Residue, then its C-alpha position, 0 to 999 in steps of 0.5 A: m762299497g761294503d758300507a753301501r751294501k749294508l745300507v742297501e740291506d737295511m733299506r730292504e728290511y725297512y721298506g719290507a716292514r713299512a709296507p703295511w703303512h706305506d700308503c698312509y705315510m706317503g699320503y696315498t690313501d686317497n688315490a683319486a685326490l693324489e692323482e688329481l694333485l699329481a695330474p701334470i706329472v701323471a700326464v707326462v709319464e703316461e705320454l712318455l711310456s704309452g704303447r711300450d713294454v715297461l719294466e718298473v723297478a722298485c714298484g713298492t705298493g703299486n701306486w705308479t704301476q696303476v698309472l703305467a698299466r693304463r697306456a703301456a702295452s705291458v708292465l712287469a712291476t718288480d720289487v725286492n720285497e714280496t710284501t710290497l709286491r702282493r699289496a701292489e698286485a691287489k691294488v692294480r685294476p683290472a686284475g692282470a693289467a700288470r705282471f709282478q715279479a720279485a727282483d733285486a733292482y741292482t742286478l735284475e737277475g731272472m728278468p727277461g730282456g727286450f723291454t722298450g720302456a723302464f720306470a722307477s719312482d722314488w728310487w734314484s734318491h735311495v741308491p748309494g752313489s757308488l752303486l748307481p752306475g752298476f744299477l743303470d748298467s743292469l737296467h739297460g741290459r734288459l732294454e732294447g736300443g731306443a727304449r724310453v727310460v723315466f725316473l721320477d723322484m723328490l726335490p729337497r724339502d723341509h721335512p724331518d724324514l728327509t733331513p740327513y743326520r749324517h753323510d757317509g764316507e761316499g757322501n750319501a745323505i743318511c736319514r734316520r727312520t723309525l717304524p711304529d714298532g720302534r725299530v730304527f733304520d738308516v736310509v739313504k736319501n740323496f738329492p742330486s742336482r740337475g747336473d749330477i742326474l744328467e751326467s749320470v746318464t751321459g754315455r748311456g742314453e740320448s736326448a735326455e730331458y730334465h723337468e721339475w715341478r717345484e710346487l709338487g716337489r718332484w723332478l723327472v729325467t727321461y732319455t732313450v737308451s743308446a743302441p749298441p754299435r753294429g758289429 
């Protein structure tokens, strides 16, 4: 568990430092072209979360926050790094279409409850396996019974930044990333199977559905949060 926590701290530092060039690195500098490419996924996400009060976890620089804000009843976008939050807030239009608040995704301390939807993109793959159950429990603690949860992430592909150079004692795939200033960080980048993903939400959610867009290198899982038993 200690190694997992150290990895989390290193990733927080890495993504905070990467914020100024994140969109360029990810190919998000032309949002119109990217959204056209990802249109099949955008349509699914919009439909699943339309009209809901959505809690977005690890929103980064806000590229998916823009999508959520179009049809959700409300969006509270969170990230642990203030640098990425400020970039996300400046990007979302019209101003005020989403709210932004710093939060640790693993605890969501300070977050209100009562959300009817939750979303995270490219987050699940960075969560060390031993911390995934606790993260899901914390997230569900902020959601109403029947809330719709959507996770979107990457399928494995041949790319140097996605190729692990080692696996840790828990079996997490560790990739090495270098910032423009030369600093080097270890980043968790797991590629769970469909079975692993669905097993992780078993007992926590109902009506789970898994989708893949192999040509776009993406997977998506969605489910509704189980309502607590009546006392």
